[in-house]
C-alpha positions, 0 to 999 in steps of 0.5 A: 530755272534748271539750277544750274546757276554756274552755267547761267552766270558764266552765260551773262558775265560775258554779255556785260563787257558788250557795248549792247550790253545795255539792252540785256533785260533788268531782270537778269542783271539783278539775278546775276548780282544777288547771285555773284553777291551769294558767292561774295564774287564782290566785283562781278557783283558791283559791274552786274549792279552798276549796269543794272542801275544805267537801265532802271528809270528815277526815283523808281523801286528798280533803282532803290533795289539796283543801288542797294546790291550795288551798295553791298557789293562796294561794302565787299569791296571795301570801297565804303565811300562809294557805298554809302553814297549808294545807299544815300542815293537809295535811301533818297528814293521814297516809296509809298510804303516803304520797300525791305530794300529801302529799309536795307538803304536806310540800315547801310546809311546808318552803318556807313555813317556811325563808321564815319563818325557821323553819330548824329546822320546815323542814329537819324538813319537808323531811327527810320529804319526802325519806323519802315521795318515791317514786322509782320515779316521775319525779315522785316523783325530782323530789320527792326532789330538792326535799326534798335541795335543802331540807335542803341550805339548811336546814341551811346557815342552822342552821349544818349545813354538812356535813348541807348538803354530803351533801345538795347532794353527793347532788343532784349525783352521782344527779341531773339536773336542770338548775336544781336541780343547778347550785345544789348545785354552787355551796353545794358549792363555797361549804362546802369552799371555806369548810372550807378543802378547796380541791382538793376545790373546785377539783375540783368547779369542774373538774367543774362545767365539763364537765358544763355548759359553763360556768364554775361 
């Protein structure tokens, strides 16, 4: 509360090693996990998140949050199989209305499934994320952009280039993300060129030049 995060973490960390650590309030475990994640201290974050999972009830929002935090830490540790399992477990917890963490779980499933070549599973997870994302918040709109990016990539790998093109065009028209939108331009340009729609591809190239001041 005083902003002395390093001291707070130093006090909490040894408790995780104690037999009675399960008595530690999950609120402290969540704070400690997020603190460690913010500093890329993946192993300590994973330790706190794993304990947090055991402190939450099944099929609860708290369990979902804990699993997502654990998955993020495992991604940082490059434990991708374990991270995918954690994301899948979180994604399986259905909440009404969906929380931002469940959207994160869907995006995680999509991202890691895509990396494994499971393009169909990735596509379905990204589509679900796009439906759950809350467009009324900045975080929700960013999650929606990531979902459309995932749909575009998964669809293209599946050979559904028209679906991929539509997803990229949505990003180009409705979003301003400085990293995601340029990638959408590149994907759309390549697909239009592949389809032989040279004029549309060149128009897109010109639009990109005007929008970003550099060549596509």
